C-alpha positions in Angstrom: 0.0 0.0 0.0 1.6 3.3 -1.1 1.4 6.3 1.1 2.9 9.0 -1.2 0.8 10.8 -3.8 0.6 8.9 -7.0 1.7 10.6 -10.2 0.9 9.6 -13.8 3.7 10.3 -16.2 3.0 10.2 -20.0 5.2 10.9 -23.0 3.4 11.2 -26.3 5.9 10.8 -29.1 5.5 10.6 -32.9 5.8 6.7 -32.8 5.0 5.6 -29.2 3.0 6.7 -26.2 4.6 5.7 -23.0 3.0 5.9 -19.5 4.0 5.1 -15.9 2.5 5.3 -12.5 4.8 6.4 -9.7 4.6 7.0 -6.0 7.6 8.9 -4.7 10.6 7.1 -6.3 8.7 3.8 -6.7 7.6 2.7 -10.2 4.2 1.0 -9.8 3.4 0.2 -13.4 4.5 1.0 -17.0 3.1 0.6 -20.5 4.2 1.4 -24.1 1.9 1.5 -27.1 1.8 3.1 -30.5 0.6 6.8 -30.7 -2.8 7.1 -32.1 -3.7 9.6 -34.9 -6.0 11.5 -32.5 -3.5 11.2 -29.5 -6.5 11.0 -27.1 -7.4 7.3 -27.7 -3.8 6.2 -27.5 -3.4 7.9 -24.1 -6.7 6.3 -22.8 -5.4 2.9 -23.9 -2.1 3.4 -22.1 -3.7 4.6 -18.9 -6.3 1.9 -18.7 -3.6 -0.7 -19.1 -1.6 0.9 -16.2 -4.7 0.8 -14.0 -5.3 -2.8 -14.9 -1.7 -3.8 -14.1 -1.7 -2.1 -10.7 -4.1 -1.9 -7.7 -4.4 1.8 -8.3 -7.8 3.4 -8.9 -8.3 6.6 -11.0 -9.3 8.5 -7.9 -5.8 7.9 -6.3 -3.9 9.8 -9.1 -3.0 13.2 -7.7 -1.1 14.7 -10.7 -0.7 14.1 -14.4 2.6 15.1 -16.0 2.8 15.0 -19.8 5.5 15.4 -22.3 4.6 15.7 -26.0 6.2 16.4 -29.3 2.9 17.1 -31.1 3.4 20.8 -31.4 7.0 20.8 -32.7 6.0 17.9 -35.1 3.2 20.0 -36.5 5.5 23.0 -37.2 8.2 20.9 -38.7 5.7 19.1 -40.9 3.8 22.3 -41.7 0.5 20.9 -40.4 -2.4 22.6 -38.5 -0.7 26.0 -38.5 -2.6 29.3 -38.1 -1.7 32.5 -40.1 0.0 35.1 -38.0 0.2 38.9 -38.0 3.6 40.0 -36.7 3.9 43.5 -35.1 7.4 44.7 -34.1 7.4 47.8 -31.9 11.0 49.0 -32.5 11.1 51.7 -35.2 13.1 53.5 -36.2 16.0 51.4 -34.8 15.3 48.0 -36.3 14.0 48.4 -39.8 17.1 47.0 -41.5 16.0 43.4 -41.0 12.3 42.9 -41.4 10.3 40.2 -39.5 10.5 36.7 -41.1 13.9 37.4 -42.6 15.7 34.1 -43.1 12.5 32.0 -42.9 12.0 29.1 -45.3 10.0 30.4 -48.3 7.2 27.8 -47.8 6.5 29.3 -44.4 7.2 33.0 -45.1 5.0 33.3 -48.1 1.7 32.2 -46.4 2.1 31.9 -42.7 2.7 35.4 -41.5 2.9 39.1 -42.5 5.3 41.5 -40.7 4.8 45.1 -39.7 7.2 47.5 -37.9 5.8 50.4 -35.8 7.2 53.1 -33.6 8.4 52.0 -30.2 11.2 50.3 -28.4 13.7 50.8 -25.6 17.4 50.6 -24.9 19.1 47.9 -22.9 18.7 49.9 -19.7 14.9 50.2 -20.2 14.8 53.8 -21.3 12.4 54.3 -24.3 13.9 55.7 -27.5 10.5 56.0 -29.3 6.9 56.3 -28.1 4.7 53.3 -28.8 2.3 54.0 -31.7 -0.9 52.4 -30.3 -3.0 53.9 -33.1 -0.9 52.4 -35.8 -1.0 49.0 -34.0 -4.8 49.1 -33.7 -5.1 50.0 -37.4 -2.9 47.1 -38.5 -4.7 44.7 -36.2 -8.1 45.8 -37.5 -7.0 45.4 -41.1 -5.5 41.9 -40.5 -8.7 40.8 -38.7 -10.7 41.7 -41.8 -8.5 39.1 -43.6 -9.4 36.5 -41.1 -6.3 36.6 -38.9 -6.8 36.1 -35.2 -3.3 35.2 -34.1 -0.7 37.9 -33.4 3.0 37.9 -32.5 4.3 41.0 -30.8 7.9 41.9 -30.3 9.9 44.9 -29.2 13.6 45.7 -28.7 14.9 44.7 -25.3 11.4 43.5 -24.3 12.7 41.2 -21.5 13.9 44.4 -19.9 10.7 46.4 -20.7 7.9 43.9 -21.1 5.3 46.6 -20.5 5.7 48.0 -24.1 4.7 44.6 -25.6 1.8 44.4 -23.1 0.5 47.8 -24.2 0.8 46.8 -27.8 -1.2 43.6 -27.0 -3.9 45.8 -25.4 -4.1 47.9 -28.5 -4.7 44.8 -30.6 -7.3 43.5 -28.2 -9.1 46.8 -28.3 -10.1 46.2 -32.0 -9.8 42.3 -32.1 -11.3 41.2 -28.7 -10.9 37.5 -29.6 -7.3 37.8 -30.7 -4.8 35.2 -29.5 -1.6 37.1 -28.7 2.0 36.0 -28.1 4.4 38.4 -26.5 8.0 37.7 -27.4 9.2 38.6 -23.9 7.2 35.6 -22.6 8.9 33.0 -24.8 12.4 34.1 -25.8 15.7 35.6 -24.8 17.3 39.1 -25.2 18.1 38.9 -28.9 15.3 40.5 -30.9 15.2 38.5 -34.2 15.4 35.0 -32.6 13.0 36.0 -29.8 10.5 37.3 -32.4 10.8 34.1 -34.4 10.0 32.1 -31.3 6.9 34.2 -30.8 5.8 33.7 -34.4 6.1 29.9 -34.1 4.1 30.0 -30.9 1.4 32.1 -32.4 1.1 29.8 -35.4 0.4 26.9 -33.0 -2.3 28.7 -31.0 -5.3 26.8 -32.3 -3.6 23.4 -32.3 -2.4 23.8 -28.7 -5.9 24.6 -27.5 -7.2 21.5 -29.2 -4.5 19.1 -28.1 -4.6 20.2 -24.4 -8.4 20.1 -24.3 -8.4 16.7 -25.9 -6.0 15.3 -23.3 -7.9 16.9 -20.5 -11.1 15.3 -21.9 -9.4 11.9 -22.0 -8.6 12.0 -18.3 -12.1 13.2 -17.5 -13.5 10.3 -19.4 -11.5 8.0 -17.2 -12.7 9.8 -14.0 -9.2 11.0 -13.2 -9.7 14.3 -11.4 -6.2 15.7 -11.1 -4.2 18.7 -12.3 -2.7 18.3 -15.7 0.9 19.6 -16.0 3.2 19.7 -19.1 7.0 19.2 -19.4 8.8 22.1 -21.0 12.1 22.3 -22.8 14.3 22.8 -19.8 13.0 19.7 -17.9 10.6 21.4 -15.6 6.8 21.7 -15.4 4.2 24.2 -16.6 0.5 24.2 -16.1 -2.0 23.1 -18.8 -3.0 26.7 -19.1 0.6 27.8 -19.8 1.1 25.0 -22.3 -2.1 26.0 -24.1 -0.8 29.6 -24.4 2.8 28.8 -25.0 3.1 25.4 -26.9 6.6 26.4 -28.2 7.9 25.9 -24.6 7.2 22.2 -24.9 8.8 21.5 -28.3 11.8 19.6 -26.9 10.0 18.0 -23.9 10.4 14.4 -25.2 14.2 14.2 -25.4 14.4 16.3 -22.2 12.2 13.8 -20.3 14.4 11.0 -21.5 17.5 12.7 -20.1 15.8 13.4 -16.7 14.4 9.8 -16.7 17.9 8.4 -17.3 19.3 10.5 -14.4 16.6 9.1 -12.1 17.1 5.5 -13.2 20.9 5.5 -12.8 21.5 8.1 -10.0 24.1 9.7 -12.3 24.2 13.5 -12.4 26.9 13.9 -15.1 26.6 11.5 -18.1 26.0 11.2 -21.8 22.5 10.0 -22.5 21.8 8.1 -25.7 18.0 7.9 -26.3 17.3 5.5 -29.2 13.7 5.5 -30.4 12.0 4.0 -33.4 13.2 6.5 -35.9 15.8 8.7 -34.4 18.5 8.7 -31.7 18.9 11.8 -29.5 22.2 12.4 -27.7 22.6 14.9 -24.9 24.6 15.6 -21.7 23.4 15.6 -18.1 25.0 18.3 -15.9 24.1 18.1 -12.3 21.1 15.9 -13.2 19.6 18.3 -15.7 20.1 18.6 -19.5 23.0 20.7 -20.7 21.3 23.7 -22.4 22.5 25.0 -25.7 24.4 28.3 -25.8 23.8 28.8 -29.5 20.7 29.7 -31.4 18.6 26.6 -32.2 16.6 25.7 -35.3 12.9 24.6 -35.3 11.6 23.6 -38.7 14.2 25.7 -40.4 13.6 28.8 -38.3 16.3 30.2 -35.9 15.2 30.9 -32.3 16.8 31.5 -28.9 14.4 29.3 -26.9 15.7 27.6 -23.8 16.5 24.2 -25.3 18.6 21.2 -24.3 21.8 20.8 -26.3 21.0 17.7 -28.4 22.2 16.0 -31.5 19.7 13.9 -33.4 20.6 11.3 -35.9 18.4 9.2 -38.2 19.0 5.9 -36.4 16.4 3.9 -34.5 14.9 0.5 -34.1 12.9 0.8 -37.3 15.8 2.1 -39.5 15.9 0.3 -42.8 19.1 -1.6 -43.6 20.3 -1.9 -47.2 23.4 -3.0 -49.0 25.9 -5.7 -48.1 29.0 -6.1 -46.0 31.0 -4.0 -48.5 28.6 -1.1 -48.6 26.2 -1.1 -45.7 23.6 1.7 -45.6 21.6 2.5 -42.5 18.4 4.5 -43.3 17.9 7.4 -43.1 14.3 6.2 -43.6 12.5 4.1 -41.0 9.4 1.9 -40.9 8.5 3.8 -37.7 5.4 2.6 -35.9 5.0 -0.2 -38.6 8.0 -2.1 -37.2 5.8 -4.8 -35.8 4.3 -5.3 -39.2 7.2 -4.6 -41.6 10.2 -6.0 -39.8 11.5 -9.4 -40.8 11.2 -10.9 -37.3 7.5 -9.8 -37.2 6.5 -11.4 -40.5 7.3 -8.5 -42.8 9.7 -8.1 -45.7 11.9 -5.2 -44.6 15.3 -5.7 -43.0 15.6 -3.3 -40.1 18.2 -2.5 -37.4 15.9 -4.4 -34.9 16.3 -7.5 -37.1 20.1 -7.0 -37.0 20.0 -6.9 -33.2 18.0 -10.1 -33.1 20.2 -11.8 -35.6 23.3 -10.8 -33.5 21.8 -12.7 -30.6 21.6 -9.8 -28.1 17.9 -9.1 -28.5 14.9 -11.5 -28.3 12.0 -10.3 -30.3 9.6 -11.8 -32.8 10.5 -14.9 -34.7 14.3 -15.3 -35.1 13.9 -18.2 -37.6 12.7 -15.7 -40.2 16.3 -14.3 -40.3 17.9 -17.4 -41.8 18.5 -15.8 -45.1 20.4 -12.8 -43.6 24.2 -13.1 -44.2 26.2 -13.1 -40.9 28.8 -10.9 -42.5 26.0 -8.5 -43.4 24.9 -8.5 -39.8 28.4 -7.8 -38.5 28.8 -4.9 -41.0 25.5 -3.4 -39.9 26.4 -3.7 -36.3 29.7 -1.9 -36.9 27.9 0.9 -38.7 25.3 1.3 -35.9 28.0 1.6 -33.2 30.2 3.9 -35.3 27.3 6.3 -35.9 26.6 6.6 -32.2 30.3 6.9 -31.2 31.0 9.6 -33.8 27.9 11.6 -32.7 29.0 11.4 -29.0 32.3 12.8 -30.1 30.6 15.7 -31.8 28.8 16.6 -28.6 31.9 16.6 -26.3 33.2 19.8 -24.8 36.2 18.1 -23.2 38.3 14.9 -23.6 37.0 13.5 -20.3 35.4 10.1 -20.6 32.0 9.9 -19.1 29.4 7.2 -18.5 27.0 6.6 -21.4 23.4 5.7 -20.4 21.2 3.9 -23.0 17.5 4.5 -22.9 14.5 4.3 -25.3 12.9 1.3 -26.9 15.8 1.0 -29.4 18.5 0.7 -26.8 18.8 -3.0 -27.9 20.8 -1.8 -30.9 23.9 -1.3 -28.8 25.5 -4.6 -28.0 29.0 -3.7 -26.9 31.2 -1.0 -25.3 31.3 2.4 -26.9 34.5 4.2 -27.7 35.2 7.1 -25.3 32.7 5.9 -22.7 34.0 5.2 -19.1 31.1 2.7 -18.9 27.9 1.8 -20.7 24.9 1.7 -18.5 21.6 0.1 -19.5 19.2 0.7 -16.6 16.0 -1.3 -15.8 12.9 0.3 -17.4 15.1 2.1 -20.0 12.4 1.8 -22.6 10.0 4.1 -20.7 12.7 6.5 -19.4 10.8 9.4 -21.1 7.6 8.7 -19.2 9.5 8.4 -16.0 11.2 11.7 -16.7 7.8 13.3 -17.1 6.5 11.8 -13.8 9.5 13.1 -11.8 9.7 16.5 -13.4 10.2 19.4 -11.0 9.2 23.0 -11.1 11.5 25.9 -11.7 12.0 29.6 -11.4 14.1 31.7 -13.7 15.7 35.1 -14.0 17.1 36.3 -17.3 17.7 40.0 -17.5 20.4 42.7 -17.6 21.9 44.0 -14.3 24.0 47.1 -13.9 27.1 46.0 -12.0 28.6 49.5 -11.9 25.5 50.8 -10.1 24.6 47.9 -7.8 27.8 45.9 -7.6 28.4 42.4 -9.0 27.9 40.4 -5.8 24.7 42.2 -4.9 23.3 41.8 -8.4 24.1 38.0 -8.4 22.5 37.6 -5.0 19.4 39.4 -6.2 19.2 37.1 -9.3 19.5 34.0 -7.0 16.8 35.2 -4.7 14.4 36.1 -7.6 14.9 32.6 -9.1 14.2 31.0 -5.7 11.1 33.2 -5.2 9.8 32.3 -8.7 10.3 28.5 -8.0 8.3 28.9 -4.8 5.5 30.8 -6.6 5.3 28.0 -9.2 4.6 25.4 -6.4 8.0 24.1 -5.3 8.5 22.6 -1.9 10.5 25.3 -0.1 13.2 23.0 1.4 13.7 21.2 -1.9 14.6 24.3 -4.0 18.2 24.6 -5.2 20.1 26.7 -7.7 21.2 24.7 -10.7 22.3 27.5 -13.1 23.9 30.9 -12.6 25.4 32.5 -15.7 26.7 36.0 -16.2 27.4 37.3 -19.7 29.1 40.8 -19.9 27.3 43.1 -22.4 30.6 44.4 -23.8 29.1 45.8 -27.0 26.7 48.0 -24.9 28.2 49.0 -21.6 31.2 47.4 -19.8 29.4 47.8 -16.5 26.3 45.8 -17.5 25.8 42.0 -17.7 23.1 39.6 -18.6 22.4 37.3 -15.7 20.6 34.0 -16.1 19.7 32.1 -12.9 17.5 29.0 -12.5 16.3 27.3 -9.3 14.4 24.1 -9.3 12.4 22.2 -6.6 10.0 19.3 -6.1 6.4 19.9 -6.9 4.2 20.2 -3.8 1.6 17.6 -4.7 -0.4 17.8 -1.5 -1.3 21.5 -2.2 -2.5 20.9 -5.7 -6.1 21.3 -6.4 -7.9 18.6 -8.4 -9.6 19.2 -11.7 -8.8 19.6 -15.3 -8.6 23.3 -15.5 -4.8 23.2 -15.3 
């Protein structure tokens, strides 16, 4: 009989939906099934299987944590996107590069239309031009007549002066009351263009996010699970369903992030290389102090450059469903995959396609399907394919290194069976129990966070005082988001001198995380 609150962790991927029930650090049940087209029915199937496996009832579940790649997949595949009006309040300083510059043509030509109006501030928050609310209202009204209801608003140094974007949003609402508005200061970093791009991506997903979140909430209601629904975001911490509905772009890398966090939980390792092998791709990332190492460079989403908080990941087209072609002299792995049709198309499952899973079975280190169907596969072909699989992973790990230090490599994901031997450069290879549902475990154990990301004047306030203030603000934000006070710890403190602006100023990023206070959560599907 468990005494700690029970959490339901779910990871909805493009191929599989994984789910676990956990109480504290105890895994009560797990299940993996293929993701359904409508998402909802696949989740219901998974959860009902969990409840059937365990002695847990729906009423005992106190919190639901979800990681999903549905939103980023939609943007990458150009599906279910909404047209966007972009309003940049920054003239006359930023008219050299218009909104949507550098975007792929297939998106730029129909997804959004950009406008630049008077407004903006300097790095210290002082305005250099008055916000032209009348022009904003005129643009919004005209765009609404063309059927546009989604708006992305940006301004120079908006993270320092978010009020300017808020006033611009109010101007839009004054003429388009049902407008869905994304403010760049709520989704991106200091840099204007990359932050603006993130806001546009988010705005294009406004309708989809409302539908997906509502569908998932309805699924839990249909199973009589009356518990708050929380979503994993890119940095490995939680946001409410309402925040996920408003800011789907914050969840676009939740799947790989959950796998990294799940790997840390399953192994107890805080510093390691995580190799997450799925059905179609392998994601490689680094754990630092138990959390994913974040990228320090701009990241690309569907061909669009952003500065979102993202884990530093390398993805390669290699998974359990990857198609194997050629022979021992010229082996070719993918890049295409049979994906969720592996259990129909793979040789060991009665199909006619040679996959990497068949290679793993033929090698004798995986037991799946019917090995007798592999009699015609040449052993030298199998050996060459095995060498190719390991070489791809080893080379990719080397690309991700920032030092020559050998670190443990943790294998997770349903395709971890592809690795059958030690990996070059690894101090050890760890294959934990329940590795195939590490992503769902990562969702279930996700913590809450508080962040600070703004410019401090070291000359005026002093460096130590400024850093102390940043730490305290991060702690306070974590507590406000529902963290258990005694569990909160600082995991990141980064200072970046703003040398191109003022030698006495620095951008300070601080992040504090803590365990979610489940006993204080209210039930219900409102998020």
